[in-house]
C-alpha positions as CSV (number, residue, x, y, z in Angstrom):
1,X,20.4,13.7,-19.3
2,X,18.5,14.0,-22.6
3,X,16.5,10.9,-23.6
4,X,18.5,10.6,-26.9
5,X,21.8,10.0,-24.9
6,X,20.8,6.4,-24.0
7,X,19.4,3.5,-25.9
8,X,18.9,1.2,-22.9
9,X,16.9,2.3,-19.8
10,X,18.2,-0.3,-17.4
11,X,21.5,-2.1,-17.6
12,X,22.2,-4.8,-15.0
13,X,25.7,-6.3,-15.1
14,X,26.9,-9.3,-13.1
15,X,24.9,-8.4,-10.0
16,X,25.3,-10.5,-6.9
17,X,23.7,-9.8,-3.4
18,X,24.7,-11.6,-0.2
19,X,22.8,-11.6,3.0
20,X,25.5,-13.0,5.3
21,X,26.3,-16.3,3.7
22,X,23.1,-16.5,1.8
23,X,23.2,-15.5,-1.9
24,X,20.0,-13.8,-2.9
25,X,21.3,-12.9,-6.4
26,X,24.1,-14.7,-8.3
27,X,25.8,-12.9,-11.2
28,X,22.5,-11.6,-12.7
29,X,22.7,-9.6,-16.0
30,X,20.0,-8.2,-18.3
31,X,18.9,-5.0,-20.1
32,X,15.5,-3.3,-20.5
33,X,14.9,-0.9,-23.4
34,X,12.9,2.4,-23.4
35,X,9.1,1.9,-23.8
36,X,9.3,-1.8,-23.0
37,X,7.2,-3.6,-20.5
38,X,9.1,-6.5,-18.9
39,X,7.7,-9.1,-16.5
40,X,10.1,-10.1,-13.7
41,X,9.0,-13.5,-12.5
42,X,10.1,-16.1,-10.0
43,X,8.9,-18.2,-7.0
44,X,9.0,-16.7,-3.5
45,X,12.5,-16.0,-2.4
46,X,13.9,-16.1,-5.9
47,X,15.4,-12.6,-5.6
48,X,12.8,-10.5,-7.5
49,X,12.3,-7.8,-4.8
50,X,16.0,-7.7,-4.0
51,X,16.8,-6.9,-7.7
52,X,14.1,-4.2,-7.8
53,X,15.4,-2.6,-4.6
54,X,18.9,-2.5,-6.0
55,X,17.7,-0.8,-9.3
56,X,15.7,1.8,-7.3
57,X,18.7,2.5,-4.9
58,X,16.9,1.2,-1.8
59,X,19.5,-1.6,-1.4
60,X,23.2,-1.8,-2.3
61,X,24.5,-4.7,-4.3
62,X,27.4,-6.9,-3.1
63,X,29.1,-6.8,-6.5
64,X,28.3,-5.8,-10.1
65,X,27.0,-2.7,-11.7
66,X,23.5,-1.2,-12.4
67,X,22.7,1.9,-14.5
68,X,19.4,3.6,-15.1
69,X,19.1,6.0,-18.0
70,X,22.9,6.2,-18.0
71,X,23.2,6.9,-14.3
72,X,25.1,4.5,-11.9
73,X,22.9,3.4,-8.9
74,X,25.9,3.7,-6.5
75,X,27.7,6.8,-7.7
76,X,24.6,8.8,-9.0
77,X,21.8,7.6,-6.8
78,X,20.0,11.0,-6.7
79,X,19.9,11.2,-10.5
80,X,18.7,7.6,-10.7
81,X,15.8,8.4,-8.2
82,X,14.8,11.3,-10.4
83,X,14.4,8.9,-13.4
84,X,12.6,6.1,-11.5
85,X,9.1,5.7,-10.2
86,X,8.7,2.9,-7.6
87,X,5.7,1.0,-6.2
88,X,7.0,-1.5,-3.6
89,X,5.1,-4.7,-2.9
90,X,3.8,-3.3,0.4
91,X,2.4,0.1,-0.8
92,X,3.6,2.6,1.8
93,X,0.9,5.2,2.1
94,X,-0.1,7.8,4.8
95,X,-3.6,6.5,5.6
96,X,-4.6,9.7,7.5
97,X,-3.9,11.9,4.5
98,X,-6.4,12.7,1.8
99,X,-5.6,11.6,-1.8
100,X,-5.0,15.0,-3.2
101,X,-3.1,16.1,-0.1
102,X,-0.8,13.1,-0.3
103,X,-0.1,13.5,-4.0
104,X,0.7,17.2,-3.5
105,X,3.0,16.2,-0.6
106,X,4.9,13.7,-2.9
107,X,5.0,16.3,-5.7
108,X,6.6,18.7,-3.2
109,X,9.2,16.2,-2.2
110,X,10.2,15.9,-5.9
111,X,10.2,19.7,-6.2
112,X,8.0,19.5,-9.4
113,X,6.6,22.7,-10.8
114,X,2.8,23.4,-11.0
115,X,2.1,20.7,-8.4
116,X,-1.6,21.2,-8.3
117,X,-2.0,20.8,-12.1
118,X,0.3,17.7,-12.1
119,X,-1.8,16.2,-9.2
120,X,-5.0,16.8,-11.2
121,X,-3.4,15.1,-14.3
122,X,-2.3,12.1,-12.2
123,X,-5.7,11.7,-10.6
124,X,-7.3,11.6,-14.1
125,X,-4.7,9.3,-15.5
126,X,-5.2,6.7,-12.7
127,X,-9.0,7.0,-12.4
128,X,-9.0,8.5,-8.9
129,X,-11.5,11.3,-9.7
130,X,-14.4,9.9,-7.6
131,X,-12.1,9.1,-4.6
132,X,-9.8,12.2,-4.7
133,X,-11.3,13.9,-1.7
134,X,-11.3,10.8,0.6
135,X,-8.7,9.8,3.2
136,X,-6.4,7.1,1.8
137,X,-7.4,4.9,4.8
138,X,-11.0,4.8,3.5
139,X,-10.1,3.6,0.1
140,X,-10.4,0.0,-1.2
141,X,-7.2,-2.0,-2.0
142,X,-7.7,-1.3,-5.7
143,X,-7.8,2.5,-5.2
144,X,-4.9,2.4,-2.9
145,X,-2.9,0.8,-5.6
146,X,-3.9,3.6,-8.0
147,X,-2.7,6.1,-5.5
148,X,0.6,4.2,-5.3
149,X,1.0,4.2,-9.0
150,X,0.0,7.9,-9.1
151,X,2.8,8.8,-6.6
152,X,5.3,6.7,-8.6
153,X,4.4,8.7,-11.8
154,X,3.9,12.2,-10.4
155,X,7.5,13.4,-11.2
156,X,7.2,12.0,-14.8
157,X,9.9,9.4,-14.5
158,X,11.3,7.5,-17.5
159,X,11.3,4.2,-15.7
160,X,8.5,2.6,-13.6
161,X,9.2,-0.3,-11.2
162,X,6.2,-2.1,-9.9
163,X,6.5,-4.9,-7.3
164,X,3.4,-7.1,-7.2
165,X,1.1,-4.2,-8.3
166,X,-2.1,-6.2,-8.5
167,X,-2.0,-8.5,-5.5
168,X,-5.3,-8.7,-3.8
169,X,-7.4,-6.9,-6.5
170,X,-10.8,-8.2,-7.7
171,X,-11.2,-9.0,-11.4
172,X,-12.5,-5.6,-12.4
173,X,-9.7,-3.8,-10.5
174,X,-7.2,-6.2,-12.2
175,X,-8.4,-5.2,-15.6
176,X,-8.3,-1.5,-14.8
177,X,-4.8,-1.6,-13.4
178,X,-3.5,-3.7,-16.3
179,X,-4.9,-1.2,-18.8
180,X,-3.2,1.6,-16.9
181,X,0.1,-0.2,-17.0
182,X,-0.2,-0.8,-20.7
183,X,-0.9,2.8,-21.3
184,X,2.0,3.9,-19.2
185,X,4.2,1.4,-21.1
186,X,3.6,3.2,-24.4
187,X,5.9,6.0,-23.3
188,X,7.9,4.7,-20.4
189,X,10.0,1.6,-19.4
190,X,8.0,-0.6,-17.1
191,X,9.4,-3.5,-15.1
192,X,6.9,-5.4,-12.9
193,X,7.0,-8.5,-10.8
194,X,3.9,-10.7,-10.4
195,X,2.7,-14.2,-9.7
196,X,-0.2,-13.9,-12.1
197,X,0.8,-15.5,-15.4
198,X,-2.3,-14.2,-17.2
199,X,-1.2,-10.7,-16.3
200,X,2.2,-11.2,-17.9
201,X,0.6,-12.7,-21.1
202,X,-1.8,-9.7,-21.3
203,X,0.6,-6.9,-20.5
204,X,4.3,-7.7,-20.9
205,X,6.5,-7.5,-24.1
206,X,9.2,-9.7,-22.5
207,X,9.7,-12.1,-19.6
208,X,12.6,-12.6,-17.3
209,X,12.4,-15.6,-15.0
210,X,14.7,-15.9,-12.0
211,X,15.1,-19.0,-9.8
212,X,17.4,-19.3,-6.8
213,X,18.9,-15.9,-7.6
214,X,19.8,-16.7,-11.2
215,X,18.1,-16.0,-14.5
216,X,16.7,-19.1,-16.1
217,X,14.8,-17.4,-19.0
218,X,14.9,-14.1,-20.8
219,X,12.7,-13.8,-23.9
220,X,9.4,-12.5,-25.3
221,X,6.4,-14.4,-24.1
222,X,5.5,-16.1,-27.4
223,X,9.1,-17.3,-28.0
224,X,9.4,-18.6,-24.5
225,X,6.2,-20.6,-24.7
226,X,7.3,-22.0,-28.1
227,X,10.9,-22.8,-27.2
228,X,10.0,-24.6,-24.0
229,X,7.2,-26.7,-25.4
230,X,8.0,-30.4,-24.9
231,X,4.4,-31.7,-25.1
232,X,1.3,-30.8,-27.0
233,X,-2.2,-30.6,-25.5
234,X,-5.3,-31.4,-27.6
235,X,-8.9,-30.9,-26.5
236,X,-11.2,-33.5,-28.1
237,X,-14.9,-34.2,-27.7
238,X,-16.5,-37.4,-28.9
239,X,-20.3,-38.1,-29.5
240,X,-20.2,-41.1,-27.1
241,X,-18.1,-42.7,-24.4
242,X,-14.6,-43.9,-25.0
243,X,-12.1,-45.4,-22.6
244,X,-9.0,-43.8,-21.2
245,X,-7.0,-47.0,-21.9
246,X,-8.0,-46.9,-25.6
247,X,-7.0,-43.3,-25.9
248,X,-3.6,-43.9,-24.2
249,X,-3.0,-46.7,-26.8
250,X,-2.9,-44.1,-29.6
251,X,0.8,-43.9,-30.7
252,X,2.4,-40.8,-29.2
253,X,-0.2,-40.2,-26.5
254,X,1.3,-39.8,-23.0
255,X,-1.9,-39.4,-21.1
256,X,-5.6,-38.7,-21.4
257,X,-7.7,-36.8,-18.9
258,X,-11.5,-36.8,-18.9
259,X,-12.6,-33.2,-18.1
260,X,-16.4,-33.6,-18.5
261,X,-18.8,-36.1,-20.2
262,X,-17.1,-37.1,-23.5
263,X,-14.5,-34.3,-23.5
264,X,-10.9,-35.2,-23.1
265,X,-7.5,-33.5,-22.8
266,X,-5.0,-35.5,-24.7
267,X,-1.3,-35.0,-23.8
268,X,1.1,-36.2,-26.4
269,X,4.8,-35.9,-27.5
270,X,5.4,-32.9,-29.7
271,X,7.3,-34.6,-32.5
272,X,4.2,-34.7,-34.7
273,X,0.6,-33.4,-34.8
274,X,-1.4,-35.9,-32.8
275,X,-4.8,-34.7,-34.2
276,X,-4.7,-37.0,-37.3
277,X,-4.1,-40.0,-35.2
278,X,-7.0,-39.1,-32.9
279,X,-9.3,-38.7,-35.9
280,X,-8.1,-42.1,-37.3
281,X,-8.8,-43.6,-33.9
282,X,-12.4,-42.3,-34.0
283,X,-13.0,-43.6,-37.5
284,X,-11.6,-47.0,-36.6
285,X,-13.8,-47.2,-33.5
286,X,-17.0,-45.9,-35.1
287,X,-17.0,-42.7,-33.0
288,X,-17.7,-39.2,-34.2
289,X,-15.4,-36.3,-33.3
290,X,-17.5,-33.2,-32.3
291,X,-14.5,-31.0,-31.5
292,X,-10.7,-31.3,-32.0
293,X,-8.5,-28.4,-31.0
294,X,-4.8,-28.0,-30.3
295,X,-4.1,-25.8,-27.3
296,X,-1.1,-23.5,-26.8
297,X,1.1,-24.2,-23.8
298,X,0.5,-21.6,-21.1
299,X,3.2,-19.4,-19.6
300,X,2.3,-21.0,-16.3
301,X,3.4,-24.3,-17.6
302,X,6.7,-22.8,-18.8
303,X,7.2,-21.2,-15.4
304,X,6.7,-24.5,-13.6
305,X,9.2,-26.3,-15.9
306,X,11.9,-23.7,-15.3
307,X,11.5,-23.2,-11.5
308,X,10.6,-26.7,-10.3
309,X,13.0,-28.3,-7.9
């Protein structure tokens, strides 16, 4: 199917999934557009992996419909698999195979033309040049993830599904894999699940949060942070000691936390900017303000608000 024939890469309509009497997904609906990177978030057991397995045809839904690039996952599963690259949470690799050998094997399964040149292209794209002649079992976790992403991309799919792609990576590997995902997302639809909120803020265009099998948020990262903000957080540093009790007596202040020396985190209601009142407090008490900065609510705070019991 030509790319011009569809305007939405993934369409999920009223999906429910039952495991016996337990409902893993409950009437879930969302869409993902071409060349969009979407973070699929939720606590353990929320239904993230189940949803991804349904989209990639590894698991049938109990009810509802899913289409990928215009193909139905139940009625046209082979066509869907051709459009999708998938990296599961537990990266299934043949550890006794060499990197190039494994990628050529996967390319053969997809019946792609010019397998060797495509493998070379994927090795360069995923930064595997130095490790390409090693056995997969000898690779670090970061390089194994690169191999997993390379196999997911080798048949040039339009949609890439990544389930916890950066779990267990060190900071350098994290940055490299994030850059790779962002580059892929310029041309392809990417849907990834993760527990790392900084990753979502750095990589994703939009966030879908699920809790107990239901969607509790679906918006771009900035809008989600802004819409869910119920409190404001201000960092203030004084030139001398002040008491927590005195700071809590400032109108609108909910709490004050001493983080080091004379630095404080002030938590206040969001109905007005508390910084003027903090400055007035300092003047009244003969204290100088060395720093006064309002801080944005983090996505992690939003996540906790939406998924707490």
